[in-house]
N, C-alpha and C positions, 0 to 999 in steps of 0.2 A: 583847663584846656577845652576849647570848643570843638565839637565834632559836627561837621556839616554833611548834609544829605547828598550834596553834589560832588562829583569827582571830575567832571568835564571829560571823562574818557569816552563817553558816548556821543560827544558833540559832532563827530565825523560820521555818525550813522553806524557805528559798530557797538557790539556788546560782548561781554565775556561769558563763556560757558564755565561750568564748574571746574573744568580742566585748566582754565586760564586762557584757552584759545579764544581769540577775538574773531567774531564773524559779523556779517551784515545783520542789522536789525530786521531786514526784510527777508532773511532766511527762514526756512521752514521751522527750525527749532524754536526761535523766539516767537514765531507766529503761534506755534502749538502751545508753549507754556504761557504765553501772554493770553491766549484764549482761555486757558484754565483759570488764570487770574480773573478774567472777566466773569466767568461762571461763579467763582468764589465770591466776587463782589455782589452779584445778583442774589446769591444765597445769603450773604450778609444782610442785604436789604430785606429779604424774606424774614430773617430773624427779628427784625424790628417790628414786624407786623403780626407777630404771634406771641401768645403767652403759653402755648401748649408745650409742656416740658419734653414730651416725646419728640415732637418736631424739632425743637431747639437742639436736643441731644443728637439726633440723626444728622442735622445740618452741620453741627460742629464736627462730628466725625468725618463727614464728607469733605469739609473744608481742610481738615488735617490730611486726608488722603490726597487732595488736590495739591497740597504743598509737596508731599512726597512724590507724586506723579510729575509735578513740574521739575523737581530736582532730577528725577530720572531722565526727563527729556532734555535737561541742560547738561547731562553727563554723557559724553561720547564713549566712555570706557565700556568695553564689552562685558566686563565683570563688575558693573556698577554696584555700589553698595545700596543704591536707592531702588528698591523693588517694591512694586505694589502688592505682590503676593496673592495667592489664590484665596486666602482666608478673608480678605477684604471683599473679593467678588462674592464669596459665599455669604458674607454678612449682608450684602445688598440683596441677594436672592432671598434670604430669610426675611428681611424687612418687606420685600415685595409681597411675599406670601402672606405675612401677617397683616399687612395693610389691606390687601385684597379681600381678606376675610371680613373686614369691617366696611370697606368701600369697594364694591365690585366695579370693574371697568365698564363704563357706559358703552352702549352699542350705537353711538352716534358721534358725529364730529364734535370735538371740544373747542370751544372758543375761550381762550384764557381770559381771566378777569372776574372770576366769581367773587374774589376779594383780593386785597393787596398781597397777602401772603401767598396764595395760590398763583397769582399772576407773576410774582417774582420768582417762584420756583419754576413755573413754565418758561420764563425768560432764561433761567439757568439751564434748563433742559435743552432749549434751542441752541444755546451757546455751546453746550457739551456736544451736540450733534455736529456743530462746526468744528470743534476740536477733533472729533473723530475723523472728519474729512482731512484735516491737516496732518494728523498722525498717520493716516493711511497714505498720504502723499510722501511722508517721511519714510514709511516702509517701502513704498514703491521706488523711492530714490536710493534704497539700500542703506539708509542712515540709521534705522532702528529695526530690530527684529525681536519684539517682545510680545508674545501672544497674550500675556497678562495685561499689558497696557491696553490693547485693543478690546479684550473681553471686559476689562473694568469700565472703560468708557461706554461701551455698548450697554452694559448692565446698568451703569449709572443713569443713562438717559431713560431707560425703562423705569428705574426706581423713581427718578424725579417726576416722571409722568404720573405715576400712581400717588406719589407724595403730594403733588399739586391737587389731585382729586381729594385726598384726605384733608389737606389744609383748607380746601373749599368748604368742607363740612365741620372741621374740628379746630380751626385756627382760633 
């Protein structure tokens, strides 16, 4: 039996949420989780540019978090089983502290592109900042109220900033 990737259900410009509800692909939710997918792809690109095991492991963990976060954004249930949790936020904070001990934050404007790995991570950071804006719009529209989602995205952008500096020296 052949399984095909296409279902044709989205041909009219709609997509399914995890609840089965169909909504416009131009809605805020698909915009938000699609933006997370873009960030994960940029991080996947960064993985191809480094041999540093620590960087690879951190990126892999973040990509797994982004899948969970995307599921949360695709689930309209108030009691969603997909939660990012405070432990993942704390993990990002610990990584930030650890990396900053090795690579202090520069006191000047940063131009991405020290190397391919750091540039890809910076690209992911800027995509996450866009995801933050879309998720904030979701919150303001009353469609999601999850402080952990907002905190995670904000901390993730901070983490990716410092990880890009680290990759610029250690990739």
